[in-house]
C-alpha positions as CSV (number, residue, x, y, z in Angstrom):
1,M,55.6,-5.5,-36.3
2,K,52.4,-7.4,-35.5
3,V,49.1,-5.8,-35.3
4,A,46.8,-7.5,-32.5
5,Q,43.8,-9.1,-33.6
6,R,40.6,-8.0,-32.9
7,K,38.2,-10.4,-31.1
8,A,35.3,-8.1,-30.6
9,P,33.0,-9.7,-33.2
10,Q,33.7,-13.1,-31.4
11,Q,32.8,-11.7,-28.2
12,D,29.7,-9.8,-29.6
13,K,28.5,-13.4,-31.1
14,D,28.9,-14.7,-27.5
15,G,27.0,-11.7,-26.1
16,R,24.4,-12.3,-28.3
17,S,24.0,-16.0,-28.0
18,R,24.1,-15.7,-24.2
19,A,21.3,-13.2,-24.4
20,F,19.4,-15.5,-26.8
21,L,19.8,-18.4,-24.3
22,S,18.9,-16.4,-21.3
23,L,15.7,-15.1,-23.2
24,L,14.8,-18.6,-24.1
25,L,15.3,-19.9,-20.5
26,A,13.2,-17.0,-19.1
27,I,10.4,-18.0,-21.5
28,L,10.7,-21.7,-20.6
29,L,10.7,-20.7,-17.1
30,L,7.5,-18.5,-17.4
31,I,6.0,-21.5,-19.3
32,F,6.8,-23.9,-16.3
33,A,5.5,-21.4,-13.9
34,S,2.1,-20.7,-15.5
35,Q,1.8,-24.5,-15.8
36,N,2.3,-25.1,-12.0
37,M,0.4,-22.5,-10.3
38,H,-2.2,-24.3,-8.6
39,S,-2.1,-24.7,-4.8
40,V,-1.0,-27.6,-2.7
41,Q,-1.4,-28.6,1.0
42,V,1.8,-28.3,2.8
43,R,2.2,-30.1,6.0
44,L,5.2,-29.4,8.3
45,I,6.3,-31.5,11.3
46,V,4.8,-28.9,13.6
47,G,1.7,-26.6,12.9
48,P,-1.3,-26.8,10.8
49,P,-1.1,-27.3,7.3
50,F,-1.0,-24.5,4.8
51,E,-1.4,-23.9,1.1
52,L,0.9,-22.7,-1.1
53,P,1.5,-22.5,-5.1
54,L,3.4,-25.4,-6.3
55,I,5.9,-23.0,-8.2
56,L,7.0,-21.2,-5.1
57,I,7.7,-24.7,-3.5
58,I,9.6,-25.9,-6.4
59,S,11.4,-22.5,-6.2
60,G,12.3,-22.7,-2.8
61,A,13.6,-26.2,-3.0
62,F,15.8,-25.1,-5.9
63,I,17.1,-21.9,-4.2
64,A,17.7,-23.8,-0.8
65,G,19.6,-26.6,-2.7
66,F,21.5,-24.0,-4.7
67,L,22.6,-21.9,-1.4
68,L,23.6,-25.3,0.2
69,S,25.6,-26.4,-2.6
70,S,27.3,-22.7,-2.8
71,V,28.2,-22.7,1.0
72,H,29.7,-26.4,0.6
73,H,31.8,-24.9,-2.6
74,L,32.8,-22.1,-0.7
75,A,33.9,-23.9,2.3
76,R,36.0,-26.4,0.3
77,K,37.7,-23.4,-1.4
78,V,38.7,-21.8,1.5
79,M,39.9,-25.1,3.1
80,R,42.0,-25.5,-0.2
81,I,43.5,-22.2,0.1
82,R,44.4,-22.6,4.0
83,R,46.0,-25.8,3.0
84,R,47.9,-23.9,0.2
85,D,49.1,-21.1,2.2
86,E,50.1,-23.6,5.1
87,K,52.4,-25.4,2.6
88,L,54.3,-22.2,2.0
């Protein structure tokens, strides 16, 4: 009879490495944010110009891009599932 091998130590190492990488990324993000706190003037197509911290503009652009790509990915996935279901 074979005894199931335990993979808990490997999973624990992965968990520690993920936690370490997350902590490192958070520290780098804090350094980046602290270096980009100065205000910049933003001019939209309509309305008067206004000032915002650069980190907010960069973060907003990142979040908008992430959301757009997520919606696109989700739409493609739904279309693939529908095509697969139509073939069945």
